[in-house]
C-alpha positions in Angstrom: 60.6 57.8 256.0 58.3 58.0 253.0 55.2 57.5 255.2 56.4 60.1 257.6 56.8 62.6 254.8 53.4 61.9 253.4 51.8 62.4 256.8 53.7 65.7 257.3 52.6 67.0 253.9 49.0 66.0 254.5 48.9 67.5 258.0 50.2 70.8 256.6 47.0 71.3 254.6 44.4 69.7 256.9 42.8 72.7 258.7 40.5 70.6 260.9 43.3 69.1 263.0 43.6 70.5 266.5 46.6 72.5 267.5 47.9 69.6 269.5 47.8 67.3 266.5 50.1 69.6 264.4 53.6 68.1 264.3 55.3 71.4 263.6 55.0 75.2 263.6 54.8 76.3 260.0 56.6 79.6 260.8 59.6 78.5 262.9 62.4 76.1 262.4 62.4 73.0 264.6 65.3 73.7 266.9 64.6 70.9 269.3 67.7 69.5 270.9 66.0 66.2 271.7 67.3 64.5 268.6 70.2 62.5 267.3 73.5 64.2 266.7 73.6 66.5 269.7 74.3 64.1 272.6 70.9 64.8 274.2 69.4 61.3 273.7 72.5 59.3 272.8 76.1 59.9 272.1 79.2 58.1 270.7 82.2 57.0 272.7 85.5 56.5 270.9 88.2 54.0 271.7 90.1 56.5 273.8 87.1 57.5 275.9 86.2 60.6 273.9 82.5 61.5 273.8 80.8 62.9 270.7 77.2 64.1 270.2 77.0 62.1 267.0 78.1 58.6 266.2 79.6 59.7 262.9 82.1 62.1 264.5 84.6 60.1 266.5 86.9 59.7 263.4 87.2 63.5 263.3 89.0 63.7 266.6 88.9 66.4 269.3 88.7 69.2 266.8 85.2 68.0 265.8 82.4 70.5 266.7 80.6 67.4 268.2 83.3 66.5 270.7 81.7 67.0 274.1 84.1 65.4 276.6 86.1 62.4 277.7 85.4 59.7 280.1 88.9 60.0 281.6 89.9 63.7 281.3 86.5 65.3 281.9 85.0 62.5 284.0 82.3 62.3 281.3 80.5 65.0 279.3 82.1 68.5 279.6 79.0 70.7 280.2 80.6 73.8 278.6 81.4 71.9 275.4 78.0 70.3 275.3 76.2 73.6 275.9 78.3 75.2 273.1 77.0 72.5 270.7 73.4 73.1 271.8 73.9 76.9 271.6 75.2 76.7 268.0 72.4 74.4 267.0 69.7 76.5 268.6 71.0 79.6 266.8 70.4 78.0 263.4 68.3 79.6 260.8 65.5 78.0 258.7 66.8 75.0 256.8 67.7 75.8 253.2 68.8 73.7 250.3 72.3 74.2 249.0 70.7 74.9 245.7 68.5 77.8 246.9 66.3 77.8 243.7 64.8 74.5 244.9 63.9 76.0 248.2 60.8 78.1 248.0 57.2 77.8 249.1 56.0 77.6 245.5 58.5 75.0 244.3 58.9 72.7 247.3 56.0 70.8 248.8 58.1 70.2 251.9 59.0 73.9 252.4 57.5 74.1 255.9 58.5 70.6 257.1 61.9 69.8 255.8 63.6 71.2 258.9 62.4 68.2 260.8 64.5 65.8 258.7 68.0 67.2 258.5 71.2 65.7 259.8 73.2 68.1 262.0 76.4 66.1 261.5 76.2 66.1 257.7 75.2 69.8 257.5 78.2 70.7 259.7 80.7 68.6 257.8 79.6 69.9 254.4 78.7 73.6 255.2 79.9 74.3 258.8 76.4 75.3 259.8 73.2 73.5 260.9 70.8 75.0 258.4 72.1 74.0 254.9 70.9 70.7 253.4 72.6 69.2 250.4 70.8 69.2 247.1 70.6 65.4 246.6 68.8 65.0 250.0 66.3 67.7 249.0 65.6 66.0 245.6 65.4 62.5 247.2 62.7 63.8 249.7 
C-alpha cells in the first residue's frame, strides 16, 4: 500500500505522462463500481444463503445496506437491491476526512488521490455514507 501511495503522489505531479498513464482524474471522485465491497467482483455468502456485497457485512443481517439477495429466496442476487447499492455508491461526493481541517489541497498531499483507497463498508458503518473517511486512516496514509 505504501508503494501504491508513493506512485500515486508522484504521478500527480509528473506532467510528461500521457493521459493513458494517469491513474485518476484529479477533478472527479473515483466512483468505479469494479471494486471490493459492492458485490461487483466478489461478494460474501452467509450461513443462511444471504448474499452481501462486502465480506464484512454478513453479521449485520438483512438490514445491512450491503445485503443484495439470498441463494434460496431470491435465487441469487436480487438485481433491484444490488442496483440500489450501486446507485447509492455512485451518488457519493468527493471523499472527505471526518476531521475536515485535515482535508484540503494545501494540507494533504493525497488530496486528489485518497478517494481511490477508501473502504465502502467502513464508511457506511461509521457515517452512513460512502464519502467520509475516518481520521486515523487519513493520518496513517
